N, C-alpha and C positions, 0 to 999 in steps of 0.2 A: 353678737358676742365680741368681747375684746380680744386683742392679740394674745394676751396672757392665757385666756380661756382656751383658745385654739391650741396654744403650745402645750398646755396641761393635757388636753385630750390627745394630742399627737404623741407625747411622751408615754402616757399610759397605754395607748394603743400599740405603740412600738414595743414597749416592754412585754405586753401580752403576746404579740406576734413572735417576738424573739424567743419567748418561752415555748410556744407551740412548735416553732422551727427546731428548737433544741431537742424535742422529743424524737426527731427523725433518726439521729445517730449520735455517737460519741466515740472519742478515741480511747483506746485501751489504757492510756495513761490514767483515766479516771478509775479504772479497776484497781490500780495501785492505791489511789486515794481512798477507795472504799475499803480495801483490805486494811490499810493503816487505821482508818476510823473504826472499823469493827473490832480491831485490836484494842483501841481505847475504850470502846463500849464494854468489852469483856474484862479487860485487865486494868483499866484506869489510865491516867496520864503518866504517873510516875514510872520512869524506866523506859519510856516509849522509844527513845532514840537508840537504846541499847538492844532492842529486840531484833531477832532474825526473821525477816519476812520472806525468805527464799521459798519458792522460785520468783516471788514478786520483788520489785525494786526495793532497796533499802530506803528508809524514811530520811530523805536528805533535803526536805523543804523546811524553811524557817518556821518557828513556832506559830506565828500568827496564821500562816497558811493552813496548818493543821487544825487550828481552832475554827477557821472558816469551814473546813470540811466537816468537823464535828457538829457545828451548829446546823449546817445544811442537812446532815444526816438525821439529827434529832428532829428537825422540822418535818422531814419526810415521815418519820415515825409518829410524830404528833398527829398528822393527818390520818393515820391508821388506814392506809390505802390497800389493805389486803396483803396477799403474798408478795414477796419481794419481786420487784420489776426493775431490772438494771437500767433500762432506758429512762424510766420515770425517775428513778433515784439519781441518775446522772444529771437529769434536768434540774433537780433540786440543788445539786452541787454547782450548777451553773447560775443559780439565782443571784448570788453576790456579784457575778460578772455582769449580768444584765443590769443590775442596779448601778454598778460602776460605769457601764456604758452610758446610762442616762445622765449621771452626774457629769461625766466628761462632755457629753453633748450639750448639756445646759451651760457649762462654763465657756465652751467654745462659742455658743450662741451669744453669751454675755459680752465676750470679747469682740465678736464681729458686729454686734448691734451697737457698739459705741460709735461705729461709723454709720451704719444703716440697718434697718430691720432685714432688708434683703440679704445683706452680707452675713448677718447672724444665721439666717436660714441656710445660706450657702455653706457655711462652716458645719452646720448640723448634718446636712446631706453628705458632705465630703466624708464625714466621720461615720455616721450610722450606716451608710450604704457603700462603704469601702469593703469590697469583697474579701480582701485579705484579713482585715480586722474583724469582720463579721464571722468569717470562717474560724478564726482563732477562738473567739469567746462563745459564740452561739453553738457551733458544731463540735470543735475540738474540745473545748472546755478547759483551756489553760488559764493561768492567772495573770497574764500580761495586763489586762484591762484594770484589774484591781491595783496592781503596782503602779501603772501609769496614772491612775486616778489620784493616788496618794502623792505622787511626785508633782502632779499638776496643782493639787491643793496646797502643797508645800510652797511652790513658787508663788502662787497667788497670795498666800498668807504673808509672805515676806514683804510684798509690795502693797499690802493693805494694813501695814503697821501692826500685824499680829505675828510677830517673829517667833514667839514661843510655839504657836500653833504650826508655824513653818517647820520648826525643829521636830515637833511631835509627828507631823504627817510624813516627813522624810524618814524618820525612824520606823514608822509603820510600813512604809514602802520597802525598806530593807528587810523587815521581818516578815514580809509577804512573799517576796521573790528576790533572789540574789542579783538578778540583772538590774536592779535599782542602782547598782554601783555605777552605771553609765552616768547617772545624775550627780554622783559624788563630787566631781570637780566643780560643778556649778554651785552645789551646796556649800563647798568650802569657800568659794568666792563670796557668797552671800554671808557666810559665817564670819569671814574676816572683815568685810566691808560694811555690813549692815548691823552687826550685833556689837553692843558696847562690851567693854572688858568684863564688868561684873556679870553681865548677862551671859557671856561666854561660859563662865564657870557653872552657872545654873543650867545652861543648855547642855553642856557635856555631862553633867550629873543626871539630867533628865534622859538623855540618850542611853546612858549606861543603865539607869534604873528601869526603864521600860524594857530594855533587852534582858536584863537580869530577872525581872519579874516574870516575863513570859517564858523564859527558859526554865526558871525554877519550878514552873508548873509541871514540867516534863522530866526534870533531872532527878536521877536517883541520888547522886552525890553532887553537891554544889560547892564551888569555890569562887573566890573573888575574880580570878582570871578566866573562868570557864566561859562566860558570855563572849569574850574576845576570841579565845582559842576555838570554841565551837563554831563561831561564825566563819572564821578563816577556813576551817575544815570543810564546811558545806559550800563555801564560796569556790573552792577548788573543783567541785564537781565529783562525780563518782569516778574512782580510779580507772574503770574500764572505758571511760569516756574522755580520758586525757589525750584527745586527738586534735590534730591540726584543724579539722572541720568535722563536726558531727552532723553531716549532711546539710550544712548551711551553704547556700550558693554565695560564696564570698571569695576573697583574695586567695585563700588557701585551696578552695575547690578549683579555682581557675588554674592554679599551679599543679593540679593533679594530686593534691595531698589529702583528699577526703578519706576519712577513716584510717589515717596514718598517724602514728604516735607523734605527739608534739615534743617529745624528748630526743628526737633524732638530731644529731649534730651536723651542722653544715658550716664549714669554715670556722670551727671552734666554738660556735654558738648554736644552741638548740632552737627549734622553731618557736617554742614558747617565748624565749627571750627576744627573738626577732619580732614577734607580735607586739610585745611591750614597747619595743623601739619604734615600730610603725605607729602605734597609737600615740606615743609621746610626740613624735614628729608632726603628726597631723593635728593633735589636740592643742599643743602649746600656743600656736598663733591665734587660734580661736579663743582660748582662755585669756591670753594676754590682753586682747581688746575688751573682754568682759571685765577684767580686773581694772583696766584703766577707766572704764566708764560702764558700770554695771546697770545699764538701763534695762527695764523689764522686757521690752521687745527684743533687745539684743540677746538677752539670756534665754528667751524662748527659742530663738533660732539656734543658739549654741547647744541647747539641750538636744535638739533634733540632730545636729551635726555629730555630737558625741555619741548618740545612739547609732548613727550610721557607722562611725569610726570603730566603735566597739564590735558591732556585728561583722563588719567587713574585714577587720585586720586582727582582732584577737583570735587566738586558738580556742578550742573547746566550745565554739558557738553552735547553737542549735538553729534550726530553720525558723523558729518563731521569734527569735530575739530582736528582730527589726521593729517590732510593734511600737515601742515608745517614740522612735524616730518619726514614724508616719503620723502619730498623733500631734506631736509638737510642731510639725512642719505645716500643718493646715492653715494657720493664720497668715502664712506667707505665699499662699497659692493665689497670686493676684494678677496673673497674666495668662494668656492662652497657652504660651509655651510651658509655663510652670504647671498649669493644669494638666496638660497632655503628659508631661513627664511624671507628674504625681500619679496619674491613672496607670501609666506603664509600670512604675516601680511598685505600686500597690498590687497589680496583677502578677508581677514577678514574685512578690511576697506570697501571694495566694498559691502560685504554682509551686513554690518551694515547699510549702506546707503540704500541698496536695500530693506531690511526688513522694514525700516521706510517708504520709498517712496511708497511701495506696500501695506502700511497700515497693515502689519502683526503684528505691535506693537499696533494697535488701540485696539483690543480685542485679545490679544495673547493667543494662546493655550498653554498647558503644554509643548508640543514638542517645540514650538517656544521659550518659556522661557528657557528651558533646553539647546537648541541650542545656545541661546544668552549667557548663562553662560559658555558653552564650549568655545565659541568664545572669551569671556572676559578673561577666564583663559589662553587661548592660547596666546592672545595678551600680557598679563602680563608676561608670561614666556619668550616670545620672547624679550620683553623689558628688562627683567632682564639679558638675555644673552648679549644684546648690552650694557647694563649699566655696567656690570662687565668687559666686553671687553674694555671699555673706560679706566678704571683704570689699567687694565693689559697692555694696549698699552702705557700708561704714564710710568708705571714701567719699560717697555722695551725701553723707550725713542723713541717710534714710533709716539708720539703725542706731 
């Protein structure tokens, strides 16, 4: 058989195995998604975001995410699998994530195989068998892989002279998960540098139209500015989670600010404003070099760094928000040191999710808190290594 045939068999087998593994368990977050979707099945789409889902979480996911949940649920019902089984239903909710994983793996293979078949396989293995990434999509059932897939397809489209598709894919990423904003500065660089003036108007119209159309499916009352105001509202997160760290092992956890309001004032500025300042200071040098020379490889690295920066220094971050940084970093794991550090940071990402899911953070012991601080410091130090490696590679004209 040819290499392509082996790859097809590998991807199909991997998809099936991931589905079977997904039957083992799921996080209670999916119960929120099921409650939301059952509401749509009973009452329809209109007025969805105005409904009271108490004691379950309010519906604060973007419109496309809820359409994915709806389609997954309808597929489950289509198979008529007997009485409701939450484990099996949750696995159907994870099907789009499994497909997204295969798409990401395929394109990572394509990127690696430009150098050699072996490197393509190496990239696939780094992604598909990354414990932290696997835990997120196969067991937890969160949407990071779908969002990362759309961001990846957007970046690829821009450099394959399919810029309108680049715009569409990034819009879909934003409408799947709010954490796609990590990619926004890179998208703006591409928008400014790669898209002609007349195409900019078309692109902006397209972004608004897609957003407005999807939101109008759910909206009881619709206005011209609602797509903008609605997105900013859900971007802020749920009010009870306006915290310096929502159990994310990052800078704020290291400072002992986990589950502390990000509106607390220190020296005349609140933590939220400090977080924006930190993100700005770390991001500007990265973006400046992207703007000067927006090479594809350089922008890939920059996306990963911005993912790290957002997770580590923004307030209101959850444990799972490091996902896109680990995906876009894979093409740069080209030495033993980088490989070891990547494995370590992936394990730290897994442990962060594990601690939260197993409710070790609900009433944390002193040992748990100190471990979290060690994990936070370790992740920051690994980030700094990759951060300065970026500038070193640019100085050596390797990026």
